[in-house]
N, C-alpha and C positions, 0 to 999 in steps of 0.2 A: 532133526528139524529141517535140514536142507533137503533131505530126500522126500519128506512129506510135501514140502513146497513144490519140489519138482514134479512129484506125482500129481498133485492137484493141478499144476499148470498144464501137464500133458493131457489130463482128462478134460480140462476146459477146452483146450485146443481141438481135441478129438471131437468133442460135442459140437463145437462151432463148425467144424468141417462136416459133420453129419447133418446138421441143420441146413447148411448150404447145399449139400448133395440132395437132401430130401426136398428142398424147395424147387429144385429143377427136375424132379422125377415123378412118375405116376405109375399106379398099378403095381405090377410085379417088380418093377425096378425099385419102387420105394420099399417093398418088402425085403429085397436083396440088400438095399442100403441099410435098412434097420438091423438086419442080421449081421451085416459087416460092422455096423457101429458097436453092436453088443460084443462081437468077437474081438474087435479092436480094444474095447474098454477092458475086457478080460485079460487080453495080452498085456495091456499097459499096467494093470494092477499086478499081474504076476511078475512083470519085469521090475516094478517098484518094490515088490516084496523081496525078490531075489537081491536087489541092490541093498535094501535095508538089512537083510540077514548078513550079507557080506560086510557091510559097514559095521554092523553091531559086533560081528566076530572080530573084525580088525581092531576096533576100538577097545573091545573087551580084552583082547590079547595085549594091546598096548598098556591098558590100565593095570593088568596083572603084572606086566614087566616093571612098570614104574613103582607099584606097591611093593613088589619083591625087592627092588633096588633100595627103596626107603627103609624097608624092614632090615635089610642087610646093613644099611648105614647105621640104624639104631643099635643093632647088635655090636657093630664095631665101636660105636661110642661107649656102650656099656662095658666093652672089654678094654677101654682105655686107648683105643685107636681112633684117630680123628680123620675121616675121609675128606677128600677134596671134591667139592661139587662144582660142576660146570654150569655157569650162568647162561640160561636161555629164556625165551619168552614162554608164557603160559602159567597156569595155576600150579602145575606140578613143579615147574622150574622155580616158582616163587617158594614153594614148600621146601625144595632142595636148598635154595639159598638161605631160608630161615633155619633149616637144619644145620647148614654150614656155619652160620653165625652162632647158633647155640653150641655147636661142638667146639668152636674156637673159644667162646667164652668159658666153657667148661674146662678146656685145656689150660687157659690162662688162670682160671680159678684153682685148679689142682696144682699148677706150677707155683702159684702164690702160697698155697697151703704147704707145699713141700719146702719152700724157702723159709716160711715161718717156723716150720718144725725144726729145720736145721738151725735157724737163729735161736730158737728156744733151747735146743740142746746145747749150743755153744754158750748161751747165757748162763744156763744152769751149771755147766762145767766151770765157767769163769768165776761165778759166785762161790761155788764150792771151794775152788782154789784160793780165792781171796779170803774166805772166812776161816779156812783151815789153819792158817798160820797164827792169827791172833788167838783163836780158841785153844790151840796147842800150848801157846805161851801162858794163857790164863790157867789152864789145867796144871802146868808145871809149877807156876807161882803159888797156886792154891794148895797143891800138895806140900810144898815147902813150908807154907804158913801153918799147915796143920801139924807139922812135925814139932816136937818139943826141942828146946835147947837153942832157939834162935834169940839173938840179942835184940833189943829194941831197934837198933839201927838197921839190922838186917830185915826185921819185920816191916819197918817203914819203907825200905828200899823195894821190897817185893810188893807191898801194897801200892806204891807209886807206879811200878811197872805194870801191875794189873790194871790200874786206872788208865794208863796210857793205851793199853790194848782194848779196854772197854770203850774209850773215847774213839779209837780207830774203828771199832765195829759200829758204833753209833753213827759216825760220819759216813761209813761205807753204806749202811742201811739207808740213810737219808739220800745219798747220791743215787743208789739203785732205784729208789722209789721215783726220783726225778726222771731218771733215764727211762724206766718202764712206762711212766705216764706220758713222756714225750713220744716214745716209740709207738704206743698204741693209740695215740691221739686224745688221751684224756686231758692233756694240758692244751687249752685254747689260748693262743697268743692274742693279747689285746693290742692290736695295732692302732696307734693313735699318733697324731702329730705332736712331737715333743722335742725339746732342745737336746740334741745329742751331746753337746758339751756338758750339760748338767748330769746326764747319765754317766759319762766318763768320769767326771769329778766325784760323783757318788761312789763309783767303784774304787777310785783312788783312796777316798776317805775310809773305806772299809778295810783296806789292806795297809793303811799308813802306819798303824801301830806295830804291825809285824815287820815292816821295813825299818822302823826306828830301832827295834830290838836287835837288828843285824847291822845297824849303821849304814843302811842302804839308802842312797839319795834317789828320790823320784823327781825327775825333771820333766816339766810339762811345757811343750812348745806349740805355738800356732794353733791352739784350739779356737775354733770359730763357733759362735752361737748360730747354729743352723737347725731349723725344725725339720725333722724327717719322720716318716711313719715307721715306728718301731715299738716293740713291747718294752717298756721302761724296766720292769722288774727283771725279765729274763735276759735282756741285753746287758744289763748291769752284771748279772750273774756270769755271763760269758766273758766279759772283760775282767771281772774279778778272778776267774779261774786262770786266765792268761797271766795276770799280774802276780798271782800267788806262785805260779810256776816260775816266773822270772825271778822273784825274790828268793824262792826256795833254792834254786840252783845257781845263785850268784854268791860270790865270796863276800865276806864281811867288808864293809866300806865300798861296796860295789855301786853301780849306777844303773837305774832303769829309766829309759827315755821314752816319753809318750809324745807323739806328734800326730797331726791330722791334716789331711789335704782333700780338697774337693775336686773330684774328677768329673767327667762329663755325665756319667750315670751313677756314680758311686761316691760315697764318703769313704776315704781310705784312712784307717787308723793304724799307725805303726807303733808297736811296743817292742823296744830293743833293749837288750841287757848285755853286760860284759861277763856273763857267767861261763859255765862249762861248755856251752855250745852243743851242737848235734852232729854226729858223724853222718857222712853222705848216705850210707845205707839205711839209716834210721829216719831220714826226713819223711819218707812216705808212710811211716808207721806210727808217728807220734800221736795221730788223731784216732788210732784204733782203740777200741774199748779194752781197758785193762792193760794196755801196753806200757811198759816201763823200759827205759834204756838199760844198756849193760854197763854204763859208766859207774865207777865205784861210788861217786857221790850220789848218783840216782839210786843205786841199790841200798845205800845206807840211810837215805832220807825217807821220811814217812810219806805215804801216798799209796794210791791203788791204781793209778792210770785212768781215772774216770774224768778228771777235770777238763782236759782238752777235748776229749770225745764229746762231752756234754756241750762244750762251747760250740763245737762244729755243728751239732744237731740244732742248737738254738738258732744259730746264725743262718743255717740253710733253710730252716722253717720260715724265716723271714725274707727269703730270697737273696740272702747274703752269702758270704764265704769267709774262710780263714785260711791263710797260707803261711807255712813255716819256712824259714830259710836260715842258713848258717854257713859260715866259711869252713867249719870243721870243729873238732873237739878243741876246747880251750879258747875259741874265737868268739864266744858269745852267740846269741840267737836273736832273731827278729820274727815276730808274728804280725802279719798284716791282716787286719779285719776290714772287710768290705761290706758296706751297708747301702742298699739301693736308695737313690734319691729321685726316683721317677716322679714322686710327688713331694716337693719340698718348698718351704717358704723361708726366706732369709729373715732372721730376727735382727732388728736394728736396736741400737742402744745398749 
């Protein structure tokens, strides 16, 4: 386009120059000027054609280079390699930038798929391990019950043990369903303003009978009626899991203390027990899926290591957190729950 404009401009200037020369000439001089004008125009046209051919060849070569570069980039992306594009101005640079963004998104997508595949493999392995023990026990008890010669007391004992293992499998399956729904986003938390004190008391009421069976006293201190945005059902589930953990690993006649404190941006709920405690090297593992400690009381107690993991997931989905602390084995444990109060309303009365 630029060359065409330039050629037109030169032709116009040449014509004006010819008209000016022609106006001041007569006879043979005018013929010479006319011939000079024609030759000048021919020369100008040839020059413009040469310039256009050179520009076209240069631009064509540049276009081929850019297309080859983009083609090689596409091949690299298809091979799982993600090239780095240099940001410049121009349409091709914008295309390169868009290719760069696309390759980055694809890289992140494949990385996410790889992590999900690893998580799925770990989950299947964990589930297989957790189900294997109760199923083996049920098979043994069933085989013994099929044998003849058992007295009624022995039959009753094996049936009772079989029921315990079946109950364990049922609880495990329900917990796994909750975890899977939480992890893949099937559970939508219903965040709404509600009194966190009532949520905590509802959780205490759910575990109170189990505490009575063990003569464990639950002491509640400094609970304030404060409305914060949280999912009532799932937050109660998180607190219940922590309380059940405290009751399970405390000695008979133990104490579980619950207190609450309002910080600048969080409500802090402390659940403290005087149970078996947590060793320093296990503090960072207690919230891992299916993790159970090596202490004898932990090994001998029922459970699958899902409760605390689920509590952590529930609280983190709401922008909160949970922290475990302990002075060591036999020194009791404390679990600190943090819930955001970025939007809260104090309840009076």
